[in-house]
C-alpha positions in Angstrom: 34.8 -69.0 100.9 31.7 -67.4 102.1 28.4 -68.0 100.3 26.6 -64.7 99.2 22.8 -65.8 99.7 21.8 -63.2 96.9 18.3 -64.6 96.5 17.9 -65.3 100.3 19.3 -61.9 101.3 17.0 -60.1 98.9 13.9 -62.1 100.3 15.0 -61.1 103.9 15.4 -57.4 102.8 11.9 -57.5 101.0 10.3 -58.9 104.2 11.8 -56.4 106.6 10.9 -53.6 104.0 7.3 -55.0 104.1 7.3 -55.0 107.7 8.4 -51.4 108.0 6.0 -50.3 105.5 3.2 -52.0 107.6 4.4 -50.3 110.7 4.7 -46.9 108.8 1.0 -47.1 107.8 0.1 -48.1 111.4 2.1 -45.2 112.8 0.5 -42.8 110.3 -3.0 -44.0 111.3 -2.1 -43.5 114.9 -0.7 -40.1 114.3 -4.1 -39.2 112.7 -6.0 -40.6 115.6 -4.0 -38.9 118.1 -4.0 -35.5 116.2 -7.9 -35.8 115.9 -8.2 -36.7 119.7 -5.4 -34.5 121.2 -4.7 -31.9 118.7 -0.9 -32.0 119.4 1.1 -34.7 117.6 4.6 -33.2 118.0 5.9 -34.6 121.2 8.1 -37.7 121.7 8.8 -37.3 125.4 5.6 -38.1 127.2 3.6 -39.3 124.2 0.2 -40.1 125.3 -0.3 -42.9 122.8 1.1 -46.3 124.1 0.5 -47.8 120.8 2.7 -45.1 119.1 5.5 -45.9 121.5 5.4 -49.7 120.8 5.5 -49.0 117.0 8.5 -46.7 117.5 10.2 -49.3 119.6 9.5 -51.9 116.7 10.9 -49.4 114.1 14.1 -49.0 116.3 17.1 -49.0 113.8 18.9 -51.6 115.8 16.4 -54.2 114.5 17.2 -53.3 110.8 20.6 -51.4 110.9 23.1 -53.5 112.7 25.6 -50.5 113.4 26.1 -51.3 116.9 27.2 -54.7 118.3 24.0 -56.8 118.7 23.4 -60.4 119.2 20.5 -62.5 118.6 20.1 -66.1 119.6 21.7 -67.2 116.1 23.7 -64.3 114.8 26.0 -61.6 116.1 26.1 -58.3 114.2 28.8 -55.8 114.7 30.4 -52.7 113.5 31.6 -53.2 110.0 34.1 -50.4 110.1 37.0 -52.6 111.4 36.6 -55.3 108.8 36.4 -52.7 106.1 39.6 -51.1 107.2 41.2 -54.7 107.2 39.8 -55.5 103.8 41.1 -52.3 102.5 44.6 -52.9 103.9 44.7 -56.5 102.5 43.6 -55.2 99.1 46.4 -52.5 99.0 49.1 -55.0 100.1 47.9 -57.6 97.5 47.7 -54.9 94.8 51.2 -53.6 95.6 52.6 -57.3 95.6 51.0 -58.0 92.4 52.6 -55.0 90.9 56.1 -55.1 92.6 56.7 -58.9 92.8 56.7 -59.9 89.3 59.0 -57.0 88.4 61.5 -58.2 91.0 61.2 -61.8 90.0 61.5 -61.1 86.2 64.5 -59.0 86.9 66.0 -61.8 89.1 65.4 -64.6 86.5 66.7 -62.4 83.7 69.8 -61.8 85.6 70.4 -65.6 86.0 69.1 -66.9 82.8 67.9 -64.5 80.1 65.4 -66.8 78.6 62.2 -65.2 77.3 60.2 -68.4 77.8 61.0 -68.5 81.6 59.9 -64.8 81.8 56.6 -65.5 79.8 55.8 -68.5 82.2 56.2 -66.0 85.2 54.0 -63.5 83.4 51.4 -66.1 82.6 51.2 -67.3 86.2 50.8 -63.7 87.6 48.1 -63.2 84.8 46.2 -66.3 86.0 46.6 -65.3 89.8 45.5 -61.6 89.0 41.8 -62.2 88.0 41.4 -64.7 90.7 42.5 -62.3 93.4 40.9 -59.2 91.7 37.7 -61.0 91.4 37.7 -62.0 95.1 38.7 -58.5 96.4 36.9 -56.2 94.2 33.3 -56.3 93.4 33.9 -56.1 89.6 31.8 -57.5 86.7 33.7 -60.0 84.5 34.3 -57.6 81.7 35.9 -55.2 84.3 38.1 -58.0 85.5 39.1 -58.9 82.1 39.9 -55.2 81.2 42.1 -54.8 84.4 43.8 -58.2 83.6 44.7 -57.1 80.1 46.0 -53.7 81.4 48.0 -55.8 84.0 49.4 -58.0 81.3 50.4 -55.1 79.1 52.2 -53.6 82.0 54.2 -56.9 82.6 55.0 -57.2 79.0 56.2 -53.7 78.7 58.6 -54.4 81.5 59.7 -57.5 79.9 60.3 -55.6 76.7 62.3 -52.9 78.6 64.5 -55.5 80.1 65.4 -56.8 76.6 65.9 -53.4 75.0 68.1 -52.2 78.0 70.1 -55.5 77.7 70.7 -55.1 74.1 71.4 -51.5 74.4 74.2 -52.3 76.8 75.8 -54.7 74.5 76.3 -52.2 71.7 
């Protein structure tokens, strides 16, 4: 489990935003000053203002947007694309398992012992596991998790009813 640090993260973002806003104001003031002194303010290469160069270095996206691998003395930031792909793959595998596994398990149990109580227990356990897995993997609100769980439960119950109706149709 990883702690989210919602309040702390928000405060850090607000601090970064404040620092960027101050640097932006300072850069605008430096631009006005340079334009008044030199008339041309459109060059980056060979910029005559050392302070403007310092401000631009401070505003370097590496400090605020950790797209590249970057290490500070306490934290290592890296590209999140690989982790996003991994999470996507895990989500797809878990989703497919949560759909297919109970169907096979229900069919297997029904073939051995066609007791509806046993099948209801299986459905109950999958319905308990579904919102826990869905809540961890998806960034969904509680109502969305509840709605998805209800739909999942309906799907499993329909399968259970189909088993019973097919079995009773074969007996006639």
